[in-house]
C-alpha positions, -999 to +999 in steps of 0.1 A: +000+000+000+013+034-009+019+058+020+018+095+017+022+126+040-012+142+034-040+132+010-059+163-003-092+152-017-103+177-045-083+200-067-103+231-074-094+263-055-097+247-021-075+217-028-049+237-047-047+263-019-044+236+006-015+219-013+003+252-016+000+258+021+012+223+030+042+226+007+052+257+026+054+235+057+077+211+039+050+184+035+044+164+003+007+164-004-009+141-029-039+158-045-067+134-056-091+147-082-120+127-096-123+147-129-099+148-158-082+181-148-073+201-117-102+226-120-128+209-099-164+217-108-157+250-127-159+234-162-195+223-153-208+257-142-231+276-165-215+293-194-223+329-186-210+327-150-187+356-138-171+361-105-187+386-081-153+397-069-127+415-091-096+396-102-075+415-076-095+399-048-099+365-064-064+351-066-050+321-047-018+325-026+014+330-046-001+337-081-023+367-089-046+368-119-030+384-149-045+413-169-068+439-156-072+433-119-105+453-118-123+430-142-147+403-131-133+370-146-157+347-164-159+310-159-134+300-186-108+325-173-111+309-138-106+274-153-075+286-172-062+303-140-066+271-119-048+250-145-019+274-146-018+274-108-017+236-107+011+235-133+032+258-111+024+240-079+051+216-067+026+188-057+016+154-069-018+160-085-036+128-097-066+133-119-093+107-126-088+094-091-121+092-071-120+086-034-149+063-024-143+062+014-119+071+041-114+049+072-092+052+102-070+028+122-036+024+138-031+062+137-035+065+099-062+070+073-070+045+047-084+058+014-102+034-009-101+046-045-126+038-073-100+018-093-097-006-064-063+007-050-057+022-016-036+049+000-025+054+035-021+089+049-014+104+083-037+134+075-065+141+051-077+175+037-113+173+025-116+200-002-143+187-025-167+216-020-204+212-026-211+211-064-213+173-064-242+174-039-270+196-052-297+203-026-332+193-037-356+204-010-389+187-002-413+210-020-451+206-019-462+182-047-428+182-065-426+144-063-457+141-085-447+168-110-450+154-146-428+180-162-390+184-162-372+191-129-336+203-131-311+217-106-290+248-112-261+223-114-276+210-146-280+245-162-256+256-189-273+281-211-308+295-219-312+281-254-329+248-245-357+266-227-367+288-257-405+293-257-411+273-225-429+283-193-401+280-167-402+284-130-369+290-111-371+282-074-347+301-051-338+336-040-300+335-042-275+348-068-277+318-090-315+318-090-317+355-100-289+353-126-304+322-143-340+335-141-330+368-158-309+350-184-336+325-193-363+353-193-348+365-226-360+333-243-389+320-222-416+331-198-400+328-164-413+330-128-389+333-099-406+316-069-391+316-034-400+314+003-380+346+010-379+380-006-351+388-031-327+413-015-301+432-036-268+447-027-249+471-050-218+456-066-202+491-065-208+519-040-191+554-043-170+540-072-157+511-052-165+474-055-182+457-026-151+436-019-130+468-015-153+478+013-153+443+028-115+443+028-112+478+041-135+471+070-121+435+076-156+421+075-145+396+049-119+380+073-137+381+106-140+346+122-178+347+123-185+317+100-201+294+126-226+321+135-237+323+098-242+287+089-279+292+081-283+329+071-320+339+067-316+353+032-289+358+007-280+392-008-280+394-046-249+411-058-263+435-085-240+448-111-268+470-125-286+443-146-306+423-121-327+447-101-339+466-132-348+432-149-367+418-119-386+450-110-407+451-142-414+414-140-388+398-163-388+374-146-420+375-125-416+371-088-441+351-067-442+333-033-434+296-034-463+275-048-484+255-024-488+224-045-485+207-079-511+189-100-494+170-129-478+199-149-497+227-131-484+246-101-509+258-075-501+294-063-510+307-029-541+324-042-555+291-055-549+298-092-530+272-113-505+276-141-489+252-166-451+249-162-428+231-186-397+231-164-390+236-128-354+246-122-342+244-086-316+270-077-317+258-041-280+255-033-257+227-024-246+207+006-211+196+015-200+168-008-182+146+018-199+112+016-165+095+015-161+105+052-192+087+064-173+056+075-153+078+099-184+091+117-171+126+109-205+138+095-237+147+113-271+133+103-275+158+075-241+151+060-224+182+073-189+177+089-184+180+126-157+207+128-147+240+143-133+264+118-121+236+095-106+213+122-124+180+127-140+175+161-141+137+157-106+125+147-070+139+149-058+145+114-087+154+091-092+191+082-115+209+058-110+237+033-137+254+012-168+248+034-194+275+032-191+297+064-161+276+075-146+305+092-155+337+074-179+352+048-155+341+020-144+307+032-159+289+001-147+314-025-115+320-044-108+351-024-111+333+010-098+297+007-062+307+009-066+321+044-083+290+056-058+268+039-030+284+058-047+278+091-055+242+084-021+234+070-005+248+102-028+224+121-018+194+099+019+202+103+016+204+140-003+171+141+023+153+121+051+167+141+034+156+173+026+120+161+057+116+140+062+112+103+085+082+102+078+060+073+057+085+054+064+104+022+048+107-012+054+077-034+066+053-007+051+019-007+053-013+013 
């Protein structure tokens, strides 16, 4: 069995930032990525996606975005950036390597891989994010709906919905962005339990993230108090509020039921809907840790600011609200990676690293 210093599961921004931080402690991380390239889920996001934060605030440690730092990079720019970052990173990155489960015994972690092989590691960094586990809430009547049900994770572009009657469920940034985009080709309703609330992307000529950095709000360790925020602010670059206000898309409270392909609104009226698109968020994609007992009943990890509360050795990078407002974003994972890498290095120093090292095998 191959033995390694640290196994980093996932190679998008969280895994790459973790590997960078671990290398600075002299460790030899092995990064395990299930897809064909070290860009995580970014290639599967919808085509029009742009970052909310300017390039100057969206870089990983050690390598800034090139070009205009005040622009908002689009999806393909982020993919290219992550691939360049991985190329420059002195770490063993293994693509097409899916981790099925992680177990623990005799002071080490055993990783069972999809190809039938196994690794042994003294520490594990779980950095798989959330995209692989779309949240599909239990909505009234949805199980009996005879039309098409999609999640935002399935959405790529508005063309397939041309001429349809589409309902987007949600009140977050993705819900509003997708609804406005599809409304150019279809009749769209945005339905949600909560009101849509907007925040200006720029105030007094400065981007929102300039203000967050200047006030230190972006870095305050308040994540555990924000795990379930009541509503999400929509970052408006000037396109979304003007589109939603006149009803493109329409806004309505969440439906009360469904009858075949008709939704039942709160006033008792019904309406035919071709597609229901759930922009209802994601949950941590950490099923491989279930054998450890590291997750609660809902699949969330038991941790404090990224440090496991159940075992010595596992840490997390890239969880929403892990430590700060930006913990699951390009602009925030680097800070959390530094803290968790420090914990891993201390753990290995305490328990000893004899016999470990990337590429060693029995």
